[in-house]
Rosetta silent file (secondary structure, phi, psi, omega in degrees, C-alpha in Angstrom):
SEQUENCE: MGAGFPGQVGLRICTLDGTELVSWQADEVFPAASTIKVPLLVLALQQAQAGRLPLHGRVTMTARDRAGGAGVLHELGPGLALTWQDVLTLMIVVSDNTATNMVIEALGVDAVNAWLAAQGLTGTRLVGKLQLPPQLQNEAQRRGERNATTARDQTEVLRALAAGEWLAPEHTALALSILERQQYRDIIGRRVPRDGQGELRYRVASKSGELLGVRHDVGLLWTPRPLVVALLSRGGADPREHPENRDVVALADALWPLLAELGQAGQQGDI
SCORE:     score description
SCORE:     0.000 S_00000001
   1 L     0.000  130.313  173.518   -2.479   16.544   12.110 S_00000001
   2 L    78.368   42.484  174.532   -3.788   17.586    8.719 S_00000001
   3 L   -56.860  128.889 -176.443   -4.491   21.298    9.140 S_00000001
   4 L    91.298   -6.002  175.863   -6.688   22.159    6.212 S_00000001
   5 L   -97.549  124.563 -171.002   -7.910   18.577    5.808 S_00000001
   6 L   -84.401   -9.623 -171.869  -11.651   18.379    6.517 S_00000001
   7 L  -101.111 -155.074 -176.839  -11.976   14.647    7.144 S_00000001
   8 E  -104.575  142.358 -177.611  -10.849   11.935    9.546 S_00000001
   9 E  -125.512  138.817  166.774   -7.284   10.679    9.862 S_00000001
  10 E  -116.104  131.140 -173.738   -5.772    7.499   11.247 S_00000001
  11 E  -141.710  134.815  169.763   -2.029    7.661   11.838 S_00000001
  12 E  -142.033  134.093  176.615    0.614    5.411   13.320 S_00000001
  13 E  -130.855  130.035  177.026    4.367    5.915   13.239 S_00000001
  14 E  -140.866  170.222  175.591    6.834    3.526   14.822 S_00000001
  15 E   -87.205  172.405 -178.792   10.496    2.592   14.616 S_00000001
  16 L   -66.159  -19.846  176.368   11.775   -0.551   12.920 S_00000001
  17 L   -90.783    5.244  175.708   11.931   -2.299   16.295 S_00000001
  18 L    93.285   -0.357  177.817    8.238   -1.580   16.844 S_00000001
  19 L   -65.111  121.487 -177.653    8.562    1.290   19.308 S_00000001
  20 E   -79.957  128.151 -179.452    5.435    3.376   18.847 S_00000001
  21 E  -105.112  -37.471  179.702    6.099    7.073   18.387 S_00000001
  22 E  -142.552  136.327  174.225    2.698    8.373   17.289 S_00000001
  23 E  -144.150  119.536  178.332   -0.736    6.788   17.383 S_00000001
  24 E  -137.974  109.116 -176.613   -3.914    8.603   16.403 S_00000001
  25 L    51.684   42.526 -175.603   -7.005    6.505   15.722 S_00000001
  26 L   -69.629  -21.797  179.338   -4.604    3.729   14.774 S_00000001
  27 L  -101.972    4.521  176.283   -7.249    1.038   15.299 S_00000001
  28 L   -70.366  132.783 -178.406   -9.994    2.871   13.422 S_00000001
  29 L   -85.084  126.715  178.945  -11.130    0.830   10.421 S_00000001
  30 E  -118.505  156.053  167.205  -10.903    2.643    7.085 S_00000001
  31 E   -55.626  131.615 -173.025  -11.687    1.539    3.531 S_00000001
  32 L   -71.166  -29.739 -170.115   -8.419   -0.098    2.506 S_00000001
  33 H    47.571 -140.973 -173.627   -8.335    1.197   -1.068 S_00000001
  34 H   -80.626   -1.936  174.431   -5.051    0.088   -2.623 S_00000001
  35 H   -68.569  -14.963  174.742   -3.223   -0.393    0.678 S_00000001
  36 H   -61.946  -18.263 -177.706   -4.789   -3.883    0.691 S_00000001
  37 H   -73.367  -17.325  178.461   -2.126   -4.662   -1.894 S_00000001
  38 H   -69.007  -55.431  175.805    0.635   -4.584    0.741 S_00000001
  39 H   -62.644  -31.060  175.778   -0.483   -7.729    2.627 S_00000001
  40 H   -62.225  -40.454  177.142   -1.340   -9.322   -0.737 S_00000001
  41 H   -61.166  -46.727 -178.905    2.266   -8.766   -1.839 S_00000001
  42 H   -62.031  -48.427 -177.836    3.615  -10.349    1.344 S_00000001
  43 H   -65.212  -40.433  178.328    1.326  -13.382    1.158 S_00000001
  44 H   -61.604  -39.919  178.796    1.985  -13.902   -2.555 S_00000001
  45 H   -72.006  -30.165  171.352    5.735  -13.873   -1.922 S_00000001
  46 H   -63.072  -40.927  177.436    5.280  -16.339    0.934 S_00000001
  47 H   -65.479  -38.655  176.988    3.508  -18.600   -1.551 S_00000001
  48 H   -63.768  -42.966 -179.732    6.347  -18.089   -4.022 S_00000001
  49 H   -62.120  -33.619  179.557    8.882  -18.913   -1.345 S_00000001
  50 L   -83.476   -0.335  178.085    6.994  -22.138   -0.587 S_00000001
  51 L    84.795   11.453 -177.027    7.057  -23.108   -4.269 S_00000001
  52 L   -99.462   -7.772  178.087    3.323  -22.622   -4.811 S_00000001
  53 L  -140.722   95.510 -174.435    3.508  -19.469   -6.949 S_00000001
  54 L   -70.527  113.244 -175.117    6.388  -19.542   -9.450 S_00000001
  55 L   -59.792  -31.289 -178.149    7.637  -15.983   -9.791 S_00000001
  56 L  -101.742    2.510  170.505    9.063  -16.669  -13.243 S_00000001
  57 L   -75.600  153.809 -174.428    6.159  -18.822  -14.366 S_00000001
  58 E  -104.797  144.977  176.227    3.743  -17.151  -16.749 S_00000001
  59 E  -127.159  140.351 -176.747    0.055  -16.437  -16.356 S_00000001
  60 E   -97.711  126.941  176.099   -2.194  -15.276  -19.189 S_00000001
  61 L   -76.232  129.066  177.673   -4.430  -12.274  -18.698 S_00000001
  62 L  -103.014  168.576  177.229   -7.947  -12.895  -19.955 S_00000001
  63 H   -61.162  -34.934 -179.287  -10.653  -10.424  -20.932 S_00000001
  64 H   -69.246  -25.284 -179.764  -12.502  -11.340  -17.727 S_00000001
  65 H   -70.126  -28.797 -169.193   -9.431  -10.417  -15.648 S_00000001
  66 L   -66.198  131.650 -179.100   -9.367   -6.818  -16.800 S_00000001
  67 L  -129.642  145.931 -178.632  -10.515   -4.300  -14.188 S_00000001
  68 L   -76.712 -170.213 -178.897  -10.854   -0.538  -14.416 S_00000001
  69 L    83.400 -145.496 -173.101   -9.298    2.119  -12.252 S_00000001
  70 L   -66.055  151.580  174.006   -5.587    2.284  -11.619 S_00000001
  71 L   112.696 -176.065 -176.785   -3.062    0.491  -13.758 S_00000001
  72 L  -124.340  -19.908 -172.747   -2.299   -0.276  -17.379 S_00000001
  73 H   -64.025  -30.823  179.910   -3.323   -3.886  -18.012 S_00000001
  74 H   -68.491  -13.333  176.988   -6.963   -2.986  -18.656 S_00000001
  75 H   -88.141   -7.663 -175.198   -5.713   -0.945  -21.609 S_00000001
  76 L  -106.065  158.921 -176.433   -4.038   -3.992  -23.176 S_00000001
  77 L   -75.458  150.677  175.796   -5.538   -6.880  -25.114 S_00000001
  78 L   -63.052  156.993 -178.692   -6.354  -10.253  -23.534 S_00000001
  79 L    99.510   -4.751  178.282   -3.881  -13.063  -24.074 S_00000001
  80 L   -68.116  128.104  179.560   -0.900  -11.177  -22.655 S_00000001
  81 E   -99.619  120.731 -178.292    1.423  -13.599  -20.833 S_00000001
  82 E  -120.291  149.385  168.990    3.093  -12.128  -17.735 S_00000001
  83 E   -75.249  158.036  177.372    5.355  -13.638  -15.131 S_00000001
  84 H   -64.273  -30.686  175.946    3.954  -13.636  -11.601 S_00000001
  85 H   -65.987  -37.925  173.717    6.784  -11.292  -10.640 S_00000001
  86 H   -58.999  -44.950 -177.092    5.559   -8.913  -13.373 S_00000001
  87 H   -62.032  -46.768  179.488    2.034   -9.159  -11.948 S_00000001
  88 H   -64.066  -38.464  178.909    3.173   -8.398   -8.395 S_00000001
  89 H   -63.891  -46.637  178.604    5.309   -5.508   -9.614 S_00000001
  90 H   -63.345  -36.863  179.637    2.428   -3.959  -11.555 S_00000001
  91 H   -56.856  -36.009 -176.618    0.112   -4.427   -8.571 S_00000001
  92 H   -98.204  -49.932 -168.072    2.341   -2.144   -6.491 S_00000001
  93 H   -65.335  -41.423  175.979    4.343    0.086   -8.827 S_00000001
  94 L  -118.625   14.663  176.433    1.341    1.416  -10.794 S_00000001
  95 L    55.197   41.295 -172.171   -1.316    0.037   -8.405 S_00000001
  96 L   -68.898  120.750 -178.404   -2.733   -2.092  -11.221 S_00000001
  97 H   -73.979  -33.227  175.778   -6.177   -3.425  -10.320 S_00000001
  98 H   -63.108  -46.655  177.358   -6.164   -6.098  -13.021 S_00000001
  99 H   -59.664  -41.638  179.408   -2.884   -7.441  -11.671 S_00000001
 100 H   -60.157  -44.179 -179.639   -4.323   -7.309   -8.161 S_00000001
 101 H   -66.136  -31.897  174.873   -7.348   -9.348   -9.166 S_00000001
 102 H   -65.455  -38.701  177.193   -5.089  -11.943  -10.761 S_00000001
 103 H   -66.719  -45.057  179.505   -3.240  -12.205   -7.444 S_00000001
 104 H   -60.894  -41.029  177.907   -6.507  -12.466   -5.486 S_00000001
 105 H   -60.308  -41.528 -178.808   -7.698  -15.204   -7.845 S_00000001
 106 H   -69.989  -37.112 -176.251   -4.481  -17.146   -7.271 S_00000001
 107 H   -84.784  -39.979 -175.611   -4.522  -16.749   -3.478 S_00000001
 108 L    91.836  130.646 -177.590   -8.262  -16.964   -2.786 S_00000001
 109 H   -59.235  -47.011 -178.076  -10.277  -14.482   -0.728 S_00000001
 110 H   -62.547  -40.018  179.973  -10.886  -16.930    2.133 S_00000001
 111 H   -66.215  -38.915  177.351   -7.214  -17.884    2.291 S_00000001
 112 H   -61.761  -47.096 -178.216   -6.167  -14.237    2.410 S_00000001
 113 H   -67.427  -34.484  175.858   -8.561  -13.523    5.277 S_00000001
 114 H   -64.501  -39.516  178.526   -7.459  -16.638    7.157 S_00000001
 115 H   -66.339  -44.603  178.712   -3.848  -15.469    6.853 S_00000001
 116 H   -58.542  -44.989 -179.837   -4.702  -11.958    8.030 S_00000001
 117 H   -64.414  -40.932 -178.537   -6.520  -13.366   11.068 S_00000001
 118 H   -65.078  -27.328  179.345   -3.672  -15.766   11.860 S_00000001
 119 L   -88.505    0.522 -178.965   -1.214  -12.852   11.901 S_00000001
 120 L    78.455   16.999 -179.641   -3.412  -10.856   14.289 S_00000001
 121 L   -90.346   68.247 -166.310   -4.247   -8.275   11.628 S_00000001
 122 L   -75.811  -14.959  178.719   -7.807   -8.128   12.864 S_00000001
 123 L   -92.010   -0.383 -176.043   -8.687   -4.730   11.382 S_00000001
 124 L  -113.353  132.866 -177.918   -7.829   -5.775    7.837 S_00000001
 125 E  -147.527  136.431  173.102  -10.181   -7.748    5.603 S_00000001
 126 L   -97.009  116.690  178.455  -10.345   -8.571    1.925 S_00000001
 127 L   -85.029  -38.095 -179.726  -13.971   -8.588    0.766 S_00000001
 128 L   175.432 -171.693 -179.155  -13.244   -9.360   -2.869 S_00000001
 129 L   -64.853  165.040 -173.002  -11.659   -8.350   -6.134 S_00000001
 130 L   -96.714  146.270  169.283  -11.332   -4.708   -7.130 S_00000001
 131 L    53.768   40.251  178.482  -13.382   -2.572   -9.516 S_00000001
 132 L   -84.988  146.259  171.359  -15.749   -5.338  -10.606 S_00000001
 133 L   -66.854  155.769 -174.391  -18.987   -4.571  -12.453 S_00000001
 134 H   -51.687  -38.351 -175.901  -22.085   -5.282  -10.330 S_00000001
 135 H   -69.413  -15.645  179.330  -22.866   -8.581  -12.061 S_00000001
 136 H  -105.148   -3.443 -179.931  -19.453   -9.983  -11.081 S_00000001
 137 L   -73.191  152.693  175.802  -19.413   -8.756   -7.479 S_00000001
 138 L   -83.562  175.894 -173.940  -19.849  -11.206   -4.633 S_00000001
 139 H   -60.986  -41.810 -179.897  -22.697  -10.995   -2.141 S_00000001
 140 H   -62.286  -41.181  179.221  -20.708   -8.992    0.418 S_00000001
 141 H   -65.986  -37.719  178.195  -19.725   -6.440   -2.206 S_00000001
 142 H   -67.548  -23.799  174.503  -23.324   -6.095   -3.359 S_00000001
 143 L   -77.973   -7.125  179.202  -24.226   -5.328    0.268 S_00000001
 144 L    97.839    7.049  179.082  -21.794   -2.421    0.090 S_00000001
 145 L   -73.578  148.024 -178.465  -18.934   -3.982    2.080 S_00000001
 146 L  -128.619  155.424  170.769  -15.428   -2.838    1.222 S_00000001
 147 L   -56.050  142.721 -171.026  -11.925   -4.055    1.775 S_00000001
 148 E  -136.070  157.172  176.192  -10.791   -2.614    5.098 S_00000001
 149 E  -161.054  173.613  175.346   -7.654   -1.895    7.091 S_00000001
 150 L  -130.961  160.620  176.701   -6.203    0.090    9.991 S_00000001
 151 H   -63.237  -36.933  179.419   -3.090    2.171   10.440 S_00000001
 152 H   -62.937  -47.375 -179.305   -1.865   -0.265   13.098 S_00000001
 153 H   -60.642  -42.484 -178.486   -2.199   -3.272   10.819 S_00000001
 154 H   -63.784  -41.822  178.546   -0.406   -1.527    7.965 S_00000001
 155 H   -67.665  -33.797  179.102    2.549   -0.544   10.148 S_00000001
 156 H   -68.448  -39.685  176.812    2.758   -4.070   11.552 S_00000001
 157 H   -61.421  -47.344 -176.662    2.855   -5.610    8.075 S_00000001
 158 H   -69.929  -40.584  178.449    5.577   -3.200    6.955 S_00000001
 159 H   -60.482  -47.511 -178.638    7.609   -3.429   10.167 S_00000001
 160 H   -66.591  -33.556  175.814    7.644   -7.222   10.044 S_00000001
 161 H   -62.751  -50.522 -178.673    8.522   -7.132    6.347 S_00000001
 162 H   -62.660  -31.195 -179.170   11.511   -4.850    6.942 S_00000001
 163 L   -80.824   -4.807 -179.338   12.607   -7.025    9.874 S_00000001
 164 L    78.081   19.590 -178.188   12.611  -10.153    7.724 S_00000001
 165 L   -81.327  -23.610 -178.356    9.851  -11.792    9.748 S_00000001
 166 L   -89.140  -37.685 -165.548    7.603  -12.578    6.782 S_00000001
 167 L  -137.397  158.390  171.753   10.080  -13.692    4.148 S_00000001
 168 L   -66.947  162.356 -174.570   13.578  -15.029    3.534 S_00000001
 169 H   -52.549  -41.966 -177.791   16.189  -12.392    2.617 S_00000001
 170 H   -62.199  -44.321 -177.893   15.823  -12.800   -1.159 S_00000001
 171 H   -77.914  -30.019  172.880   12.067  -12.336   -1.116 S_00000001
 172 H   -61.547  -46.141  179.942   12.246   -9.580    1.508 S_00000001
 173 H   -62.091  -39.047  178.789   14.611   -7.672   -0.766 S_00000001
 174 H   -64.635  -45.925  179.817   12.279   -8.192   -3.719 S_00000001
 175 H   -59.058  -46.610 -179.541    9.248   -6.928   -1.774 S_00000001
 176 H   -65.615  -37.904  178.085   11.093   -3.808   -0.618 S_00000001
 177 H   -62.631  -42.507  178.761   12.443   -3.182   -4.106 S_00000001
 178 H   -63.591  -45.690  179.920    8.944   -3.327   -5.558 S_00000001
 179 H   -64.396  -33.336  178.395    7.588   -0.970   -2.891 S_00000001
 180 H   -68.135  -24.489 -176.535   10.470    1.441   -3.489 S_00000001
 181 L   -92.342    6.277  176.851    9.545    1.642   -7.164 S_00000001
 182 L   -56.056  136.216 -174.107    5.963    2.758   -6.569 S_00000001
 183 L   -90.709   -5.569  179.150    5.280    5.666   -8.890 S_00000001
 184 L  -106.586  112.325 -178.937    2.799    7.459   -6.623 S_00000001
 185 L  -122.052   53.824 -169.017    4.520    9.452   -3.873 S_00000001
 186 L   -73.403  -32.716 -172.936    1.635   11.708   -2.986 S_00000001
 187 L  -121.216  -68.654 -175.711    1.916   11.898    0.805 S_00000001
 188 L   -60.588  -46.961 -176.155    4.858   10.164    2.538 S_00000001
 189 L   -87.699   -3.733 -170.872    7.352   10.884   -0.224 S_00000001
 190 L   -64.675  -44.121 -175.654    5.916   14.198   -1.357 S_00000001
 191 L  -106.297    7.120  174.948    7.913   16.517    0.919 S_00000001
 192 L   -61.921  129.555 -177.148   10.971   14.338    1.519 S_00000001
 193 L   -63.320  153.829 -178.702   13.936   16.552    0.544 S_00000001
 194 E  -117.500  156.932  179.803   15.854   15.818   -2.629 S_00000001
 195 L   -86.894 -172.882 -176.347   19.521   16.029   -3.504 S_00000001
 196 L   -65.292  -19.403  178.130   21.129   18.050   -6.286 S_00000001
 197 L   -95.198    4.057  178.726   20.202   15.410   -8.858 S_00000001
 198 L    85.481    4.656  179.851   16.541   15.458   -7.841 S_00000001
 199 L   -86.067  147.085  176.499   16.672   12.099   -6.061 S_00000001
 200 E   -57.527  134.173 -178.276   14.970   11.588   -2.707 S_00000001
 201 L   -71.932  -25.706  179.164   17.495   12.125    0.056 S_00000001
 202 L  -121.840  139.408  179.137   15.969    9.309    2.082 S_00000001
 203 L   -63.753  135.953  179.218   14.942    5.895    0.835 S_00000001
 204 E  -130.796  131.609  172.097   11.148    5.386    0.695 S_00000001
 205 E  -126.857  112.535 -166.797    9.243    2.122    0.175 S_00000001
 206 E  -147.092  169.115  173.644    5.529    2.849    0.145 S_00000001
 207 E  -143.822  123.821  177.602    2.045    2.136   -1.165 S_00000001
 208 E   -92.783  172.337  175.124   -0.644    4.742   -1.676 S_00000001
 209 E  -160.125  144.821  178.337   -4.373    4.223   -1.982 S_00000001
 210 E  -151.132  145.375  167.084   -7.337    6.312   -2.987 S_00000001
 211 E  -138.185  178.912  178.588  -11.074    6.238   -3.397 S_00000001
 212 L   -60.287  116.921 -179.255  -13.497    9.146   -3.560 S_00000001
 213 L    80.062   -1.789 -176.415  -12.710   11.181   -0.435 S_00000001
 214 E  -115.585  126.638  177.782  -10.160    8.575    0.703 S_00000001
 215 E  -137.706  118.908 -178.556   -6.399    9.202    0.564 S_00000001
 216 E  -124.623  158.108  166.324   -3.902    6.821    2.138 S_00000001
 217 E  -155.885  131.506  179.101   -0.166    6.279    2.163 S_00000001
 218 E  -133.261  143.827 -179.020    1.758    3.620    4.078 S_00000001
 219 E   178.060 -177.990  176.664    5.446    2.903    3.959 S_00000001
 220 E  -111.488  136.623 -177.092    8.963    2.694    5.290 S_00000001
 221 E  -131.581  116.347 -176.663   11.140    5.800    5.429 S_00000001
 222 L   -91.721   65.113  167.329   14.868    5.481    6.044 S_00000001
 223 L   -70.857  176.236  179.167   15.532    8.802    7.748 S_00000001
 224 L   -50.043  -39.172  165.445   18.504    8.812   10.181 S_00000001
 225 L  -105.786  105.838 -174.838   16.134    7.039   12.573 S_00000001
 226 L   -61.675  146.257 -174.681   14.122    4.829   10.161 S_00000001
 227 E  -127.724  150.673  169.374   10.347    4.988   10.484 S_00000001
 228 E  -111.854  127.872 -169.076    7.315    2.874    9.648 S_00000001
 229 E  -131.251  135.747  168.440    4.373    5.088    8.704 S_00000001
 230 E  -136.706  118.527  175.189    0.692    4.579    7.982 S_00000001
 231 E  -120.365  117.080  177.788   -1.564    7.539    7.273 S_00000001
 232 E  -115.474  146.201  179.899   -5.175    6.740    6.386 S_00000001
 233 E  -149.063  153.741  172.312   -7.856    9.332    5.706 S_00000001
 234 E  -149.098  165.539 -179.131  -11.456    9.679    4.655 S_00000001
 235 L    83.302   17.658  177.452  -13.928   12.509    4.274 S_00000001
 236 L   -66.640  154.888 -174.518  -11.736   14.534    1.958 S_00000001
 237 L  -101.894  -13.547 -176.822  -13.384   17.350    0.030 S_00000001
 238 L  -100.805  110.846 -175.960  -11.349   17.369   -3.191 S_00000001
 239 L   -83.138   -2.790 -172.026  -12.531   14.633   -5.589 S_00000001
 240 L   -71.864  137.967  166.050   -9.866   15.258   -8.229 S_00000001
 241 L   -89.542   90.187 -169.840   -7.339   12.625   -9.253 S_00000001
 242 L  -151.425  141.487 -179.350   -4.687   15.272   -9.633 S_00000001
 243 L   -54.978  -29.973 -179.050   -1.129   15.775   -8.309 S_00000001
 244 L  -102.808   29.307  173.013   -2.232   18.947   -6.542 S_00000001
 245 L   -50.218  128.500 -172.170   -5.324   17.439   -4.914 S_00000001
 246 H   -64.152  -37.200  179.667   -5.917   19.760   -1.959 S_00000001
 247 H   -65.120  -43.924 -179.832   -6.502   16.973    0.564 S_00000001
 248 H   -62.583  -45.292 -179.977   -3.288   15.210   -0.422 S_00000001
 249 H   -61.341  -43.941  179.863   -1.271   18.427   -0.232 S_00000001
 250 H   -61.962  -43.559 -179.867   -2.679   19.262    3.217 S_00000001
 251 H   -66.372  -43.693 -179.884   -1.878   15.793    4.554 S_00000001
 252 H   -64.277  -41.298 -178.934    1.621   15.781    3.072 S_00000001
 253 H   -65.928  -33.285  177.624    2.401   19.248    4.392 S_00000001
 254 H   -77.887  -32.078 -173.148    1.337   18.236    7.889 S_00000001
 255 H   -77.005  -43.255 -172.276    3.101   14.881    7.819 S_00000001
 256 H   -60.183  -44.631  178.400    6.634   15.728    6.700 S_00000001
 257 H   -57.734  -35.195  177.427    7.571   18.048    9.615 S_00000001
 258 H   -67.831  -43.799  178.509    6.448   15.297   11.993 S_00000001
 259 H   -64.687  -39.417  179.269    8.459   12.653   10.121 S_00000001
 260 H   -62.370  -41.736  179.443   11.503   14.925   10.014 S_00000001
 261 H   -67.914  -48.943 -177.338   11.347   15.436   13.769 S_00000001
 262 H   -68.877  -33.252  179.024   10.717   11.785   14.654 S_00000001
 263 L   -85.464    3.270  178.985   13.257   10.570   12.111 S_00000001
 264 L    56.013   41.247 -177.489   15.813   13.063   13.425 S_00000001
 265 L   -91.296    5.047  179.832   16.151   14.441    9.914 S_00000001
 266 L   -96.257    5.380 -179.801   16.698   18.016   11.048 S_00000001
 267 L   -71.929  152.606 -177.337   20.264   17.438   12.133 S_00000001
 268 L   -57.800  131.007  178.862   22.945   19.392   10.316 S_00000001
 269 L    94.053  -13.480 -179.262   23.890   17.677    7.085 S_00000001
 270 L   -82.621  -34.663  179.732   20.741   15.591    6.858 S_00000001
 271 L  -138.301    0.000    0.000   18.728   18.041    4.782 S_00000001
């Protein structure tokens, strides 16, 4: 896996019923980067479903909320009123860190970690908010701890989401719709074939993540045999935030032939 990629890879691929097809360092703990936003989305929608987070209620972004890195909200002025559904959408679709921190503030770090533990997602941990300046970091962050996850945990979150185990149908559909609209398709969606109109031939609902040397992508892929995929990596050599990042290209080029085979996408008429 990952010919031409110099670092370490964690990979798990399973079917929607949980049958494991590929597992490579699936329990190895990696920096979560933005894949931590997948369990945050699920938990936030559980809170919405329980009436504790009104999706159409508005929350005001303050100057203190704004965080650098991915997203657009840090480019906008404080005082912007967003619905919680807007916030969750931005958290995933453009990986907005400000939106993510607003979600973390609403849920609470301890509550998120208690939920992760209760679901058996023992390799995943939220240390704190994203992209904070040193003076606003918590003690664990100042010690150098980072949000963490594993390929196994990510596939379990996504599998259970697709199966309707986390949420009622309305909120399940919303979560999948948000994940399908993610604008970064660097690895899982990169080599999926397209039709004559340029649209992906197979439905993809995914979430990418990146830090320096870290490139992740986790998602659901509706090939003829639908798949749940988590590819985590670290130790990459190309530091560029660029569509043709060499590490990303190497991982994507290695992954798609495997997904095509496991998803039975090489049958006549499929591609």
